[in-house]
C-alpha positions as CSV (number, residue, x, y, z in Angstrom):
1,A,138.6,300.2,111.2
2,W,135.3,298.7,109.7
3,V,133.7,298.5,112.6
4,H,133.7,302.3,113.2
5,L,130.1,303.4,112.5
6,P,131.2,305.9,109.8
7,I,133.3,304.0,107.5
8,S,131.8,303.2,104.3
9,M,132.7,302.1,100.5
10,G,132.4,304.6,98.0
11,Y,130.2,302.8,96.0
12,D,127.5,302.7,99.1
13,R,124.4,304.8,97.6
14,Y,123.0,306.1,101.0
15,P,125.8,306.4,103.7
16,E,123.3,307.5,106.2
17,L,121.2,304.8,105.7
18,L,124.4,302.3,105.8
19,I,125.2,303.9,109.6
20,D,121.8,302.8,110.2
21,E,122.1,299.4,109.5
22,K,125.5,299.2,110.5
23,S,124.7,299.9,113.8
24,R,121.7,297.7,114.1
25,L,124.2,294.9,112.9
26,L,127.3,295.2,114.9
27,A,124.4,295.3,118.0
28,D,123.2,292.2,116.8
29,L,126.3,290.5,116.6
30,E,127.7,291.5,119.9
31,K,124.5,290.7,121.2
32,E,124.6,286.7,119.7
33,K,128.3,286.7,119.9
34,A,128.5,286.3,116.4
35,R,131.8,286.8,114.3
36,L,132.4,289.6,111.6
37,F,133.9,288.7,108.5
38,Y,136.1,291.3,106.7
39,V,136.2,290.6,103.2
40,H,138.0,293.9,102.0
41,D,140.9,293.9,104.8
42,P,144.1,292.2,104.0
43,E,144.9,292.2,107.9
44,M,142.4,290.8,109.7
45,A,139.6,288.1,108.4
46,V,137.6,287.9,111.2
47,S,136.5,289.2,114.8
48,R,134.2,289.4,117.4
49,V,132.8,292.9,118.2
50,R,132.3,294.9,121.7
51,Y,130.4,298.3,121.9
52,D,132.6,300.7,124.4
53,P,130.0,302.8,126.3
54,E,132.6,305.1,127.2
55,K,133.7,305.7,123.8
56,Q,130.4,305.4,122.4
57,T,131.9,303.0,119.6
58,Y,132.6,299.7,118.2
59,E,136.0,297.8,118.5
60,A,137.5,294.3,117.3
61,V,137.7,291.5,119.8
62,A,139.7,288.5,119.2
63,P,141.0,289.4,115.4
64,Q,142.2,286.4,113.5
65,R,144.3,287.1,110.6
66,E,143.0,284.2,108.8
67,L,139.9,281.7,109.0
68,V,140.5,278.2,110.3
69,I,137.3,276.0,109.7
70,G,137.8,272.8,111.7
71,E,141.2,270.9,112.5
72,R,143.9,270.3,110.5
């Protein structure tokens, strides 16, 4: 749910500005094939994002429950 543009936190002072900023951020993350980290989500730690032009929404792609860096 965090990648949906209208989702914000209760302490966001200017939600309308946040939606614009979030839209630009998600577009950049998709373009760069970068990962998005979810600090408030107990079920998902990180994912990539993809824009669905048909639905006009962003969605999480290849979500990971935990972040693993390097080999163990």
